[in-house]
N, C-alpha and C positions, 0 to 999 in steps of 0.2 A: 504493500499498500503506499509506504513512505518513497519509493523509486521515483514515483512521476513528480512528488514533491519536491524533491530534491533539485530539482533544475530549477526552480522557482525561489529558491532560499534568498533571503536580502532582495528581492522583487519589491517593488511598491505594488500593492494587491487591495481591491477591494473586493469584499465577502459578502455574498447572499446567504442567510442562512436561518433556519426555520427552527422555533425552539416554542414548546407549551403553545401550540398555534399561533404564533406571534413571528412575525417575517423581522429581521433586522439586518442592516447593511453597515459594514465598519470597513473602513481604507486604513492601510498600514503596511509596514514592512513584516513581511514572513520572516519570521526571527529563530523558531524551534517548532519541531513536531514529533510526534511518536504516533503510534499505533491508534491512536484515541482524541489527541487533542492538537490542536495547530496554535502558536504563539504568535498572537499579531501585535507588534509595537506601533502606536501611535507616533505621528510627527510630533506635535505640537504640545503635547500633554507628556508626554515620556511617560503612558501608561503602556501597560499590556492587558490585551482580552486572551483570554482562553477559549478557544470555540471547538465543541465536539467535531470531529469529522464527520460523523454520521448524520449531523444538523446541515451540513453544507448543501447548497444546492447550486452554487455559479461562484467562479472566482474570474477575475478579470485581472489581467497583467497591467497594469499602467505604465509602469516602468523597470529597464533592466536594473539587477544590480549595480551599486557603483564598483567601477574598476578600480582597481589595485593602483595603477597610476594616478588615478586622480584623488587618492585618500592623501591628507595633509597628516604626516606622522610626528610633525614636531611644530610648536607653536612659531607663528611668523613675529619677528621681531620687528617694530617699525623703523623707517630709517631713520638716523640722527638727522639734526639741522646740517651736521658738517656734510654730510653724504650728499642731502640735497643741493646744497649750494654747490658743491662740486661738480653736480650733473647740468646744473644750469650754464656753469661756465663752458 
């Protein structure tokens, strides 16, 4: 079951699911999953939703995962005033 989900790990997805005769739609990054649950991390609030796999009716991939080359691994230092002045000259 999890093999098909592996290719969507870290993608931005929108999931439509049904629980207790109510339909819900949530959007976020697919962080983790197992045979019964998926973990969806929301982008703005830094919350995680656990959604039962048996409840999922539709999953739409909105964007691919971030490429490793585009991830910043260290904080960026602002240029000093001396560096800015030397670039202007």
